[in-house]
N, C-alpha and C positions, 0 to 999 in steps of 0.2 A: 379192770375186771371187777364187776360188781357181783357179789355172791348173794344168793337168796337167803342163805342161812350161815351162821357162824361155822367156821372150820374148827373141828375138835382136834386138839393137839396133845400128844403125850411127849413130854420132854425126858430124854434118857441121858444121864451123865453120872459118873461116879462121884463127882464133886458136888456136895450140897450147895456150895457157893455158886457154882456154874448153873446148877439147876434153878436156883432162885434168879440169877441174873437173866438167863434165857427166858424163863417164865415171865418175869416182869416186863421184859422188852416185848414179848409176844402179846401180853395182855393189853398193852397200850394200843394195839390195833383193834378197832371195833369189830372187825370181821373175823377175829380169831378168839378161840376159847380154849384155854389150857385146862384140860380135864384131869390131868394128873402128871406125876413124875415117877421115874424109876431110877434105881441106883446102879444097875448093871443089866446085862443081857437076860439073865434068868428072871429077874424082877420084871423086866420089860415084857417078856413072853406072857407072864401072868397078868400084867396090867392091860396088855392089848386085848386079851380075852375078856377081862372084866369090864373095861371101859369102852371098847370098840371105837378108838379114835379114828379120825379121817386121815391124819398124817402123824408120823413119828419124827422127831428130831433126835439124831443118834450120835453119840460120841463113839470113838473107836476103841481107845485103850481103856479097858475097864477090868476089874478083878472078876473072878468066877467065870463070867462069860463075856467076851469082848463083842464089839459091834459087828464084826464080820461073821462070827458064829451065830449071833442073833439073826442076821440077815439070811444066812444059809437055812436056818430052821424055819423062820417065819415065812420066807418066800417059797419054801417047799410045801407049806401048809395052807396058809391064807395070805396071799400077797397083799400088801398095802403100801401106799406111798411113804417113802422114807427120805428125809433130807439129812445128809451127813453134816456134822459140825466138826471140821477137820483142822488138824494142826498144819500150819504153813511151814513145813519142813520137807526135805527131799523124801524122807521115809513117809511122812504124812501124805505127801502127794501120791506116792506109789500105792499106799493103802487105800486112799480115797478112790483111785481109779479101779482098784479091785472091788471096792464096795459098789461102785457104779456098775461094774460087770456082774455083780451078784444081784442087781435089781434095784439099788437105790436110785431115786429119781434125779437128785441134784445134791449140791453141797455148798456149804458156807464156810470159808476159812476163818478160824479164830485169829484175830489180828496179832496177838502176841503170846502164843504158846498155850499150854494146857489151861492155865488159870489167867484168862484174859480179862483185865480190868477195863478194857476199852471195847467191849463187845457192842457198845452203842454205835460204834463206827460202821458196823455191818447190820444194824438193826433193820433198816429199811429194806436192804437186800434180802435179809433172812425172812422178813414178813412176806415180801413179794414171792419168794421162792416157795414158801410153805403154802401160800394160797394157790399158786400155780400147780403145785404138786397134788393138791386136793382133787384136781380134775384130770390128772395124768393117768395113762394106761399103764398098769403094772403087770408084770409077767411072772409065771411060775418059774422057779429055778429048781432043777433036778439036784437034790441034795447029795445024791450018790456021786455026782460028778464034781462036787465041791465040798467034800466032807472034811478036807484039811486045807490048809492055806496053800493051794496049788500054784505052781509057776504059771505065768501067763501063757506060755507056749502049750501047756497041756490041754488048753481048751480048743485047739485047732488041729486039723489034719496034718499028718507028717510032712506033706508036700509044702505046707506053709510054715513049718517050724525051722527057723534059721538062727544062726548066731548073730550077735550084733555085727553089722556089716561095716567095714572100714569105709570112710568117705572116699569116693572115687576121685582120682586126680585127672581123669580124662572125661571131663564134663562137656556135653554138647548142648548149646542153647536150644530150647524147645521151640519148634515151629507151631505146635498145637498146644493148647492149654485147657486143662480141666480145673474148674474152680468149685470147691465144695464148701457150702456154708451150713453150719449146724449150731444148735444151742442146747436146750434141755433135752437130755437123752442122747446127745451127740456122741460122747465118747464110746458108748456101746455100739451105736450105729456105725461109727467109723470102723470099729473092729469087725463089723460085718461086711464092709465095703472094701477098704484098702487092701486087706490080705488076699482078696480074690482078684486083684488086678495083676496082670502078668508082668514079668520083668522086662518084656519087650513091648510095653504098652504103646510106645511111639509118641508120647506126649509128656509134658510136665504136669504136675498136679500141685495145686496150692489149696490148703485147707484153712478156713477161717472158723474156728470153734470158739464160742464165747467162753472165756475162762480168765480168771484173775492171774496175776504174775505168780510164777513158782510151780504151776501145774502142767504147762504145755510141754516142758522138757520131758517130764515123765510120760506124758501121753505119746510124744514122738518116739521115745525109746521103746515103749511098750508096743507100738505099732511096728517099729522097725524089726523087732524080734520075730514077728509072725508074718511078715510080708516079703514078697519077692522083690518089690521095689525098695530102694533105700528111702528111709523116712527120717527127717531131722527137723528140729525146731529152727525156724528161719532166723538168720542173722543179717544185719544190715550189710548190703552188698552181695548177698548170695545170688548166684545165677539161677534163673528159672530154667532148670535143666531137663532134658529129655530123660524119661524113666526115673525121675526122682520126685519125692513128695516133700513139700515144705509145709510146716505147721506154723501159722502165725503165732508169735510169742504173746502170752497172756499179758493184758494190760497195755498193749501197744497196737496202733494201727499199722497195717502193712499195705504198701502201695507198690505198683509195678512201674519201674523206670523205663525210659525209651531204649536203654541198652540191655533190656530184658533181665535186669537185676532188680532185686527187691530193696525197698527202702523202708525203714521203721521210723515212726514218729509218735509223739505223745500229744498230738492235737486233741481237742476236746472230744469226748465221747459222742457218737452218733447213735440215735435211738436209745441213748442211755447206756451204750456198750462200747467197749474198746478191747479187742479189735472188733470192727464192724465189717460185715460181709459186703455191704454196699460200697464202702470205701475202696476195697480192693477190686471188686468187680468193675466199678466205674473207671478205675485207673488202668485195668488190664484189657478190657474189651476193645478200646480204640487201638491197642497195639496188635492184638491177635485177631480182631475182626471176626470173619466167618470161621476161623479155626479155634473158636472158643466154645467150650461146653460148660454151662452153668448147672450146678446141682444143689438143690436145697433139701436138706434133711430136717428131721424133727427139731422143734424148738418153739419157744413162746415169742410172741411179738411178730413183727413184719420185716425185720432186717433181711435184706437180700432181694426184696421185690423190685426195688428201684434198679438195682444192679442187673437183675434178670431182664428187665425191660430194655436196658441199654444193650445187653448181649444180643437180644432178639433184633433190636433195631439195626445192629451192625452185622447181622447175618449169622450169628451163632445159634446154637441149639440149647434147649433147656429141659431139665428133668426135675420133677418134684416127687418127694416120697408121698405115698398114699396115706389116707387118714388111718386106716386100720392098723398099719404097722408103726405109726408114730407114737412116741411117748406123749408128746404135746403137739397137736396139730395146729400150730399157729403160723410159723414161717411158711411152711408149704401151702397152707390154706390161702394166705395172702397172694401167693404166686398163682395158684389155681383160680381163685376168684377173679383175679385181674386178667385171666385168659392168657397168661404168660408161659404156661407149661406145654412144651411140645409133647412130652411124655409124662405120664403119672404111673409110678411103679411101686410095688411093695419093696421093703428094705432088701429082701433077699434077691431082688432082681436088679437093683441099682447098678451093680458092677457090670452086669451083662448089658444094660442100657448104655453105659459109658463106652464099652468096647464096641458095640454096634455103631454108635454115632461116630466114633473115631474112624 
């Protein structure tokens, strides 16, 4: 992606050391311009108004006003692209997903805790995500609905609010399969799609969301709480079961075996990502043939296009999210431009499209 002008970035972190580290790493990219730093959420609100950055990199845990409260206020006034810089812990993963639900575009995990001396390991990924965020569509968030750190369940109608469901011991191998691929903007998009699928869907569902290790378990748990279907992070040997959703584990490829069980591997990234949508689609489509539905949601890049081509060639059906409802219209655009989408739908219509095709 070649940008016509430099992306103006505001770096927000309570640690002066981390502000310098992140700023220095971003400044090395000729397409990025660090226009300022802020020490907490209150300072960031002032700096955003003064400096008008294109993108904000945001820490979560900060004194006075943390990252989530900054998001609630900023996204209810003047939304702008935000990339979270998140701790790689269970709590950090849960808070990161809440930040994405509040309108953050993407996140970069700190490799080793709050004061990461090895941020250079994620420098390339951070620069890429900041540049991608600059062209993302951001949305208004109603602050009245998120004025305190609400439980995930409170965002959804009562019919979708359930307790964590115990794993069923009476699993039936799925004869039909829905494969959903997503990247940037995906976690929030999945929250719009999965909870609207009925408990008697009649098919298995596998989700390939581009995520690093440590975050997909929280994503699965979060979806499980608000969905009629059982949702879990996939483990090696899990059955692709009717009326169950498997989320590919971050940092690993997921493939479908002939016995309709999934296998996990750490083969080389494909399209620079792992898990890759194409890897799973190309392994599953030959098994499920015309009983496969491929769905590509928001995300940068073109992962999934090759897999969707395989699904169509073997008689399956395909759905792509439309441009207006995408955070980043990259992956769906590739599918649409190649003529591989049987249906193009707004995010709020995707679940209905899946039900109709089944």
